[in-house]
C-alpha positions, 0 to 999 in steps of 0.5 A: 566578413561576407561571402558570396555563398551567403547569396540566395541561389539564382540571385545576383545580390543579398542586401542587408539593411538597417534603420538605426535610432540616434538620439540617444547616441550624441557621440555617434551624431556628431561623428557622422556629422563630422564625416558629414553623413546627414542623420534625419529626425535621429534615424541613420540608414545603413545598407550593404550589398554583395554581389555574386562577384564577390564585390561588396559596397556599404552605405551610411545615410545614402553615402557609399563609404569603404567598408573599413568605415563601418567598423570605424562607426559602429565598433563599440556600439553594435553587439551581437547575440549569437545562439552559441552564447544563448547556451549559457542561459541554460545554467542555473547558476547563470540565470541566478546570477541574472536574477541577482545582478539586475536586482543589485544583489551580488553583495548580498548573495556574496556575504550569503557564500561567504558566511556559508563558507565560514560556517562549514569550517566551523562545523567541520571543526567542530565534528572533527573534535567531537569524533576526538573526544574519546581518545582525547579522555584516554590521552588525558586520564593518561597524562593527569595519572603521569602528572600526579605520580610525579607529583606525589614522589614530590622530588628534590634536587640531590635527593638521590644522593643523600638517600643513597648515602643514607641507605648504605649507612643503615644497611652496613650500621653494625659493620660501621660501629663496629670497625669505628670502635675498633679503629677508636681502640687501636689509636686510643687503647682498648680498656679491655686490653690494657696491657695492649700498646695505643698507637697514641701511646706508641707515638707519645713514646717516640715523641719522648725518645726524640725529644731527648735526642733534641737535647743533644741535636737540636735539629730534631726539635721540630721532629719532636713538635711534630710527633707530639702534634701527632699524638694529639691528633690521633687522640682526636681521631679516636675520639671522634671514631667513638663519638660516630661509633656510639651515633651508628644505629641500626633503623629497621623501619627508617631502612625499609622507607627509605628502600621503599622511597628507593623502589619508587624513585627507580619506578619513575626514572625507568618511566620518565628519565635517569636524571630528577632534572629528566623527570621532573622536564617530563613532568612539565611537558605532560602537563602542558599537553594536558593543559591543551586537551583540557583546553579543547572543552573550553576551544568546543564551546567557543566553537558552538558560540560562533557557529549559533552566532554565524547561523543566526546571521547567515540566515537573515542574510539569506532570508534578506537575499530571498526577499528581494529575489522575489522582488527583483523576480517580479520586476525582471519577468515584466521587464523581459515580458515588455522586451520579447513584445518589442522583439515581435514575440507578443504571446511569450511569457516568462517568469522567475520561479525560486526553487527551494535549496536546502543546505548541508547539516547545521548550514541554514541555506546553499552557498548562493541562498536559501533559494534557486531562480529558475527561468521560466518561459511560454512561447505561445498564448495559454500554455503555462510557462515551463523550465526554459532549459526544457522548453525553449527552442535554439531560436526563442533562447536567443530572443530571450538571451537578447531581452535579457541582455537589453533589460540589463543594459537599461536597468542600471541598478543601484545595490538595495539597502540591507534589510531586516 
């Protein structure tokens, strides 16, 4: 775009003229030939004239063309490097990216960045595990106590019911024995009171009476038989009661053990569950958590091994990246120096310095390697090159920017082969 305000005060017109070498642009030469523009010795003269009246003329190869033709011919073939764009070159990360692009080190730098991120994650996880070690140890001791307490009890299914029944018999042993003896005496007779009739004797007498009646009325015969059976059953019941009473005996020692066992089970029920199944389920859950906590030590050991291996790998990659940057820095400095000379800055001097970068604790380098590339520049002979962002003026920065772009365009680097 052009404006009449660009014309110098007192002048009638402004003229911009350029000579382009086209020997490396065969496609452009073919297009020019197709449009009828001559190209002598691979040189093309392009001219733009802006009059004070606001009218603009364009010429290509000495012939007048519409302004739009300039865009058709040179769109994509001319690149404008502005001072505003060159400001990005002052940023350290851009300088690092330029050097790595020139040296074909982008992939290796990416591997270092990925490795540092992975190593940082390992270091952070190891730190968390170590910080939690004391609390984990307390929890592990507590769970081990709980599991041990339940295991020591050796609980069995239906044990509570069985113990409760046996405990009830021992507590009431005297009463059970005496009253069982009394019941047996009432059924079968008491030897100390032979005159007293027993239930068995009474049923026997009734059975004989009914049997006698059955001789008069046959319909009573089944009843008489049932009474005789009842007498036999009463005798058997009396004998069983006698045997039961004889077997019941007080056992204070056994009673004490049962009460201790009941107290032990009650303690477990208060802590871990009402039923045996609930207590055992709690034990399994605690044992699983204990196993996980016990595995934390193994996890920490594994992470330590992984960290050592990742540290060594990142260190190797960073070392190789540093070697590549030193080689690329020398080549880039020479190439940019030559490019600046072509841009009418023969006394300018350009260098690439590599400033050491320390990594975080446990990491051998920074995210982008063990060094930070920094561009150094001096415009005049005899001046020591210093940081580009401190000494370069806006115009000088634009020239350096243009020189770097030309160097990168010409370099077309291939990635370096991995090296030790």
